C-alpha positions as CSV (number, residue, x, y, z in Angstrom):
1,X,-5.7,21.3,14.1
2,X,-4.9,24.6,12.0
3,X,-1.2,24.8,12.1
4,X,1.4,27.3,10.6
5,X,4.6,25.5,9.3
6,X,8.1,27.4,9.2
7,X,11.2,26.3,8.5
8,X,15.2,27.6,8.3
9,X,15.7,26.7,4.4
10,X,14.3,24.9,1.6
11,X,14.0,24.6,-2.4
12,X,11.9,27.2,-4.5
13,X,10.1,24.1,-5.7
14,X,10.0,21.9,-2.5
15,X,8.6,24.3,-0.1
16,X,7.1,23.3,3.7
17,X,3.6,23.4,1.8
18,X,4.5,20.3,0.3
19,X,4.0,18.1,3.6
20,X,0.4,18.9,3.5
21,X,0.1,16.8,0.3
22,X,0.5,13.4,-0.6
23,X,3.6,11.2,-0.6
24,X,4.1,12.0,-4.1
25,X,5.8,15.5,-2.9
26,X,7.9,16.2,-0.1
27,X,9.6,19.5,1.4
28,X,13.1,19.5,0.6
29,X,16.2,21.4,3.3
30,X,18.7,23.5,1.3
31,X,21.4,24.2,3.9
32,X,23.4,22.4,6.0
33,X,22.4,20.6,9.4
34,X,20.4,20.8,11.4
35,X,17.4,21.6,9.5
36,X,14.5,22.7,11.5
37,X,10.7,23.2,11.0
38,X,8.7,25.1,13.5
39,X,5.2,23.8,14.0
40,X,2.9,26.6,15.5
41,X,-0.9,25.5,16.4
42,X,-3.0,28.5,15.8
43,X,-4.9,27.5,18.9
44,X,-2.7,25.7,21.6
45,X,-4.0,21.7,22.6
46,X,-2.4,19.0,23.8
47,X,-0.5,16.8,21.0
48,X,0.3,13.5,21.7
49,X,3.1,12.5,18.9
50,X,4.4,14.2,15.4
51,X,3.9,11.8,12.6
52,X,6.6,12.1,9.6
53,X,6.3,10.2,6.4
54,X,9.5,9.1,5.0
55,X,10.3,7.3,1.7
56,X,13.4,5.0,1.7
57,X,13.9,6.0,-2.0
58,X,15.1,9.2,-1.1
59,X,18.7,7.4,0.5
60,X,20.8,9.8,1.0
61,X,18.4,12.2,1.8
62,X,16.4,10.3,4.3
63,X,16.3,11.7,8.3
64,X,18.6,9.2,10.4
65,X,18.3,11.4,13.8
66,X,15.5,13.5,14.5
67,X,14.7,15.6,17.5
68,X,11.8,17.5,18.9
69,X,11.5,20.0,20.9
70,X,8.2,20.8,22.4
71,X,7.0,24.0,24.0
72,X,4.1,23.9,26.2
73,X,2.0,26.3,28.6
74,X,3.9,24.5,31.6
75,X,7.3,24.5,30.7
76,X,9.6,22.6,27.5
77,X,11.5,19.5,27.0
78,X,13.5,17.8,24.0
79,X,13.5,14.3,22.5
80,X,15.7,12.7,20.1
81,X,14.5,9.7,18.0
82,X,16.4,7.3,15.7
83,X,14.9,6.8,12.1
84,X,15.6,3.7,10.3
85,X,16.1,4.1,6.1
86,X,13.0,2.7,5.3
87,X,9.1,3.8,3.7
88,X,6.6,4.7,6.2
89,X,5.2,6.7,9.2
90,X,7.6,7.2,11.9
91,X,5.7,8.1,15.2
92,X,7.5,10.7,17.2
93,X,6.3,11.2,20.8
94,X,5.8,14.5,22.2
95,X,5.4,13.2,25.7
96,X,3.2,16.8,26.6
97,X,0.5,16.9,29.2
98,X,-0.3,20.3,28.5
99,X,-1.4,22.6,25.6
100,X,1.5,22.6,23.2
101,X,2.8,26.5,22.0
102,X,5.3,25.0,19.4
103,X,7.0,22.4,18.3
104,X,10.5,22.4,17.0
105,X,11.4,19.5,14.6
106,X,15.3,19.4,14.0
107,X,16.3,16.8,11.7
108,X,20.3,16.5,12.8
109,X,21.4,13.7,11.0
110,X,20.7,12.1,7.4
111,X,21.5,8.7,6.7
112,X,24.6,8.5,3.8
113,X,25.7,11.5,5.5
114,X,23.6,13.2,3.4
115,X,23.5,16.8,3.6
116,X,20.0,17.9,2.5
117,X,17.1,16.1,3.9
118,X,13.3,15.2,2.6
119,X,10.3,14.5,4.6
120,X,7.1,13.4,2.9
121,X,3.9,14.3,5.4
122,X,3.8,15.5,8.8
123,X,0.8,14.7,10.8
124,X,-0.1,15.8,14.6
125,X,-1.7,13.5,16.7
126,X,-4.4,15.0,18.9
127,X,-6.0,13.5,21.9
128,X,-9.1,12.1,20.5
129,X,-6.5,9.8,18.2
130,X,-4.5,8.8,21.5
131,X,-8.0,7.9,22.9
132,X,-8.6,5.0,20.5
133,X,-5.3,3.4,21.0
134,X,-5.1,3.4,24.6
135,X,-7.5,0.7,25.0
136,X,-8.2,-2.4,27.1
137,X,-6.9,-5.7,25.7
138,X,-9.1,-9.1,26.7
139,X,-7.3,-12.1,25.6
140,X,-9.2,-15.5,25.1
141,X,-7.6,-18.6,24.9
142,X,-8.7,-21.9,22.8
143,X,-8.6,-24.2,25.5
144,X,-11.0,-24.9,28.3
145,X,-11.2,-23.5,32.0
146,X,-10.7,-24.0,35.1
147,X,-12.5,-21.1,36.7
148,X,-15.2,-22.9,38.7
149,X,-12.3,-23.4,40.9
150,X,-10.5,-20.4,40.8
151,X,-8.4,-19.8,44.1
152,X,-10.8,-16.7,44.9
153,X,-13.4,-18.7,44.6
154,X,-12.8,-20.9,47.4
155,X,-14.8,-23.6,46.5
156,X,-11.8,-26.0,46.5
157,X,-8.8,-25.8,48.8
158,X,-5.6,-24.8,47.1
159,X,-2.7,-27.0,47.6
160,X,0.6,-25.4,46.3
161,X,2.1,-22.1,46.2
162,X,4.2,-20.1,44.0
163,X,6.6,-18.1,45.8
164,X,7.6,-14.7,44.1
165,X,10.2,-12.2,45.5
166,X,7.7,-9.9,46.9
167,X,4.9,-13.0,48.0
168,X,3.2,-15.5,47.1
169,X,0.3,-17.1,44.4
170,X,-1.5,-19.9,45.7
171,X,-3.4,-22.5,43.0
172,X,-3.9,-26.2,42.5
173,X,-1.3,-28.5,41.3
174,X,-3.5,-30.5,39.4
175,X,-4.3,-26.9,37.1
176,X,-0.7,-26.0,36.9
177,X,0.7,-29.5,36.1
178,X,-1.9,-29.4,33.1
179,X,-1.3,-25.9,31.9
180,X,2.4,-25.6,32.5
181,X,5.2,-27.8,31.5
182,X,7.2,-25.7,33.7
183,X,5.1,-26.4,37.1
184,X,4.6,-30.3,35.9
185,X,8.2,-30.6,35.9
186,X,8.8,-28.7,39.4
187,X,5.9,-30.4,41.0
188,X,7.2,-34.2,39.7
189,X,10.6,-33.4,40.5
190,X,11.0,-35.0,43.6
191,X,12.6,-31.8,44.9
192,X,11.3,-29.3,47.5
193,X,8.9,-28.1,44.8
194,X,7.1,-31.5,44.7
195,X,5.8,-30.5,48.1
196,X,3.9,-27.9,46.9
197,X,5.9,-24.5,47.4
198,X,7.5,-23.8,43.6
199,X,10.4,-20.8,44.0
200,X,10.5,-18.5,40.7
201,X,13.2,-16.1,40.8
202,X,12.7,-12.5,39.9
203,X,9.1,-13.1,39.7
204,X,6.7,-10.4,41.0
205,X,3.4,-11.3,42.4
206,X,1.6,-9.4,40.0
207,X,3.2,-11.0,37.1
208,X,2.4,-14.3,38.2
209,X,-1.0,-13.8,38.8
210,X,-1.8,-12.5,35.7
211,X,-0.3,-16.0,34.1
212,X,-2.4,-18.0,36.7
213,X,-5.6,-15.8,36.2
214,X,-5.3,-17.0,32.3
215,X,-4.4,-20.5,33.2
216,X,-7.5,-20.8,35.2
217,X,-9.9,-18.5,33.3
218,X,-9.0,-18.9,30.2
219,X,-9.4,-15.1,29.7
220,X,-7.5,-12.3,30.9
221,X,-8.0,-8.2,30.3
222,X,-5.0,-6.3,30.3
223,X,-5.9,-2.6,31.5
224,X,-5.2,0.4,29.0
225,X,-2.6,2.7,29.4
226,X,-0.5,4.3,26.9
227,X,2.9,4.5,29.6
228,X,5.9,2.3,28.4
229,X,6.7,-1.1,30.0
230,X,10.5,-2.3,30.4
231,X,11.0,-5.8,28.7
232,X,14.2,-8.2,29.7
233,X,16.5,-8.6,27.4
234,X,18.9,-11.6,28.0
235,X,22.5,-9.9,27.9
236,X,20.9,-6.4,26.5
237,X,19.3,-3.0,27.8
238,X,15.7,-3.2,29.0
239,X,13.0,-2.6,26.1
240,X,11.0,0.3,26.7
241,X,7.8,-0.9,24.7
242,X,4.8,1.7,25.3
243,X,1.1,0.9,25.5
244,X,-0.9,-2.3,25.7
245,X,2.1,-4.0,23.4
246,X,4.4,-3.3,25.9
247,X,2.1,-5.2,28.8
248,X,1.9,-7.9,26.1
249,X,5.5,-8.3,25.8
250,X,6.6,-8.2,29.3
251,X,3.4,-11.3,29.7
252,X,5.2,-13.2,27.0
253,X,8.3,-13.1,28.5
254,X,6.6,-14.9,31.7
255,X,4.7,-17.1,30.0
256,X,7.7,-18.4,27.5
257,X,9.7,-18.8,30.7
258,X,7.0,-21.1,32.6
259,X,6.4,-22.9,29.3
260,X,2.4,-22.5,29.1
261,X,2.0,-23.0,25.3
262,X,-1.4,-21.5,25.2
263,X,-1.0,-18.1,27.0
264,X,2.5,-18.2,24.4
265,X,-0.5,-18.8,21.4
266,X,-3.0,-16.6,22.4
267,X,-0.2,-13.4,23.2
268,X,1.4,-13.9,19.6
269,X,-2.4,-14.7,18.2
270,X,-3.4,-11.2,19.2
271,X,-0.1,-9.9,17.5
272,X,-0.8,-11.3,14.6
273,X,-4.2,-9.8,14.1
274,X,-2.9,-6.6,15.2
275,X,0.4,-5.8,12.9
276,X,-0.1,-2.3,12.5
277,X,-0.1,-1.6,16.0
278,X,2.7,-3.6,16.7
279,X,5.1,-2.7,13.7
280,X,7.6,-0.6,15.7
281,X,11.2,-1.0,16.2
282,X,11.2,-1.9,19.8
283,X,8.6,-5.0,19.4
284,X,11.4,-6.5,16.1
285,X,14.0,-6.4,19.1
286,X,11.8,-8.1,21.5
287,X,11.1,-10.5,18.7
288,X,14.5,-11.2,18.0
289,X,15.2,-11.3,22.0
290,X,12.6,-14.1,22.7
291,X,12.5,-16.4,19.2
292,X,10.3,-19.4,19.5
293,X,7.6,-21.6,17.2
294,X,4.6,-18.5,18.1
295,X,6.9,-15.6,17.6
296,X,8.9,-16.6,14.4
297,X,4.9,-16.8,12.6
298,X,4.7,-13.1,13.6
299,X,8.3,-12.2,12.9
300,X,7.2,-14.0,9.4
301,X,3.7,-12.0,8.9
302,X,5.5,-8.5,9.9
303,X,8.5,-9.5,6.7
304,X,5.9,-10.4,4.5
305,X,3.2,-7.4,5.0
306,X,6.7,-4.8,4.7
307,X,8.7,-6.7,2.6
308,X,10.7,-3.5,1.0
309,X,10.7,-1.8,4.2
310,X,12.3,-4.8,5.7
311,X,14.9,-4.7,3.0
312,X,15.5,-1.1,3.6
313,X,16.0,-1.1,7.2
314,X,18.2,-4.0,7.2
315,X,15.4,-6.1,9.5
316,X,14.9,-8.5,6.7
317,X,18.9,-9.2,6.8
318,X,18.8,-9.8,10.9
319,X,15.7,-11.6,10.9
320,X,16.3,-15.2,12.0
321,X,16.7,-17.9,9.2
322,X,13.7,-19.6,10.8
323,X,11.4,-16.1,10.2
324,X,12.5,-15.9,6.4
325,X,12.0,-19.6,5.9
326,X,8.1,-19.2,7.2
327,X,7.6,-15.7,5.1
328,X,8.7,-17.9,2.2
329,X,6.3,-20.2,3.4
330,X,3.6,-18.1,3.4
331,X,4.3,-15.9,-0.1
332,X,3.9,-19.9,-1.7
333,X,1.2,-21.0,-0.3
334,X,-0.5,-17.5,-0.1
335,X,-1.6,-17.6,3.1
336,X,-1.7,-14.1,3.7
337,X,-3.1,-12.2,0.7
338,X,-1.5,-9.1,-0.6
339,X,-2.6,-6.1,0.7
340,X,-4.4,-3.9,-1.2
341,X,-6.4,-5.9,-3.6
342,X,-10.3,-6.2,-3.5
343,X,-12.3,-7.4,-0.3
344,X,-8.6,-7.7,1.8
345,X,-9.1,-7.1,5.6
346,X,-6.6,-4.2,6.4
347,X,-5.3,-2.3,9.4
348,X,-4.8,1.5,8.9
349,X,-1.6,2.5,9.9
350,X,-1.0,5.3,12.9
351,X,-0.9,8.5,11.5
352,X,-3.1,7.9,8.5
353,X,-6.2,10.3,9.7
354,X,-9.4,8.1,9.1
355,X,-12.5,9.7,11.1
356,X,-14.2,7.8,14.1
357,X,-11.4,5.0,13.5
358,X,-10.3,2.6,16.1
359,X,-6.6,2.3,15.7
360,X,-5.5,-1.7,15.3
361,X,-8.9,-2.2,14.1
362,X,-10.2,-4.2,11.0
363,X,-11.5,-2.3,7.9
364,X,-12.3,-4.0,4.5
365,X,-11.2,-2.6,1.3
366,X,-14.6,-2.1,-1.4
367,X,-12.7,-0.2,-4.0
368,X,-9.3,0.3,-5.5
369,X,-8.3,2.9,-8.0
370,X,-4.5,4.2,-8.9
371,X,-3.2,3.3,-5.6
372,X,-6.2,5.1,-3.6
373,X,-8.6,2.5,-1.3
374,X,-11.7,2.9,-0.7
375,X,-12.3,0.9,3.2
376,X,-15.2,0.0,5.0
377,X,-15.4,0.1,9.2
378,X,-17.8,0.3,12.2
379,X,-17.6,4.0,13.4
380,X,-16.4,4.2,17.3
381,X,-18.6,6.6,17.6
382,X,-22.4,5.1,16.6
383,X,-21.0,1.7,15.7
384,X,-22.8,1.9,11.8
385,X,-20.3,1.2,8.9
386,X,-18.7,4.1,7.5
387,X,-16.6,4.2,4.6
388,X,-13.3,6.5,3.7
389,X,-10.5,6.6,1.1
390,X,-6.7,5.9,2.3
391,X,-3.6,5.8,0.0
392,X,-2.5,2.0,-0.6
393,X,0.9,3.1,1.8
394,X,-1.4,4.1,4.6
395,X,-2.7,0.3,5.4
396,X,-1.1,-3.0,6.7
397,X,-2.5,-6.2,6.0
398,X,-4.7,-8.3,8.6
399,X,-3.9,-11.8,8.7
400,X,-5.6,-14.8,10.7
401,X,-3.3,-16.0,13.1
402,X,-4.7,-19.5,13.7
403,X,-5.2,-19.9,9.7
404,X,-2.0,-19.2,8.9
405,X,-0.4,-22.1,11.0
406,X,-3.2,-25.3,11.0
407,X,-0.5,-27.9,12.1
408,X,-0.6,-26.3,15.5
409,X,-4.2,-25.5,16.2
410,X,0.5,-7.0,11.3
411,X,4.0,1.6,9.3
412,X,6.7,1.9,11.1
413,X,8.0,3.8,14.3
414,X,11.3,4.3,16.2
415,X,13.3,4.2,19.0
416,X,13.5,7.0,21.5
417,X,16.5,8.4,23.4
418,X,15.5,11.2,25.7
419,X,17.5,13.8,25.6
420,X,18.4,16.7,28.0
421,X,16.3,20.1,28.2
422,X,18.2,22.3,25.6
423,X,17.7,24.8,23.4
424,X,17.6,25.0,19.6
425,X,21.1,25.1,18.8
426,X,23.4,22.5,17.4
C-alpha cells in the first residue's frame, strides 16, 4: 500500500523516511510530547492495524503510550495502547471496517519520562493479511475416541446430564468419568450428582458442549473469528483476547476447571506450536492467571523464545518460578533450538511482510547471512514451496510441544484501552 508520512517534528538525520528501512535506522522526534505521525494512504482501503517496531535499547526514547486516531469514509475513532519496553513488533488495531482516509499516530508518553521518541519501522496490515490471521482452529487429541456413541448419534441412550445456567447437556456417565477427574468425582460422590445430574455453576451450554464434543470425538474445530473473547481472571478484570487464541483460552479455563487433562494438553500443545500467534501481553496475563503443568511449559517456551524482550519488559521477573526452572531446563538440555540457525523451523512474526505466507505457520531456515534469513514455506495460494528473505528479528522459534515433555506423553503486542473519540489535541 502506497502511503505518505508526515510528522510534527523530527531530526535532520533521522527523518520519518527511516521507518521504511530496517531496524538499524529510526525516526526520532524533536519536540515536546505528543509526537504525531500522520499516515495517509494514497488510495483509501481497509487497514486492520498499524505495526510499529520498537527497540528496548532506545531506553527513554521508547514509546510507552500510543494513541491511534482513524478517520474513515464513515467517521472517526480513537484507541489508546500501552506499549511495554521490549524489542519487537507491536500491533495497534484500528478497528476500522470501512476504507481508511487518514491515521494519526500520537506518542503520548515515553518510558522513563523521556521527552523524544524513536520508532524504527512502521507497517500497515491490509485485508489480505487480516484474512490469513483469522482461521479455524482444529484440535486433535492423542487419546481414543467415543465418537460412535456421541449423544447426537442416539446409538446408546444417555444416562446423565450437565446442568448449566441456560440449559443442559446430556452425556454418558462412563465417558465423562473416563475423561474428567471432576466428573468422575461428582458421579461417584454419593451426593445428588451421583444420580446423574451434575450442576456446573457459571457454565453455559455452548461452553460445556465444546468440552463434551472433544471428550467424545477427540477432535474439536473452533470457527474463525477476529472478535475478542472475554476470558475471566480470578480476582481480576476479564482479559480481552482477540481471535482464535481468545476462544482457546476461554476453552482452556473450562478444561482446567473440569479437570479434563487431555483437552488441557491438546490446547497447550497448540499454543506451543504457534508461539508467534500467542505472544501478546493479554496471553502472558492469562498464563499468570491459570498456572498449571501444561501452561507452565508454554510459559517457559515463550521466555526462551525471546529472553531479551522478556527481561526488558519485566515478564521474566513476573514469571512463576516453575516457568523459569522449566526454561533453564530447556536451555540446558537443548530441547528447543536457538532461533536463526540453519535448518531451524521458525514462524514469521506479525507485521513482517512475506508474500502468500499463512500467519502462524511453519517455515524452514535454508540460509543465514549477516542477520538475514532465507526461509522456505508453503504458499497459501498455490500450496507450492516458496522462498523469502526476512531479518533475524522477524521470526520466532517453533518448538514441538510433545517432544519438550517426554514424561507426560511460540514479537510483541500490546493491551488496549478504547478511548473516547476526540480530536488530535492533547
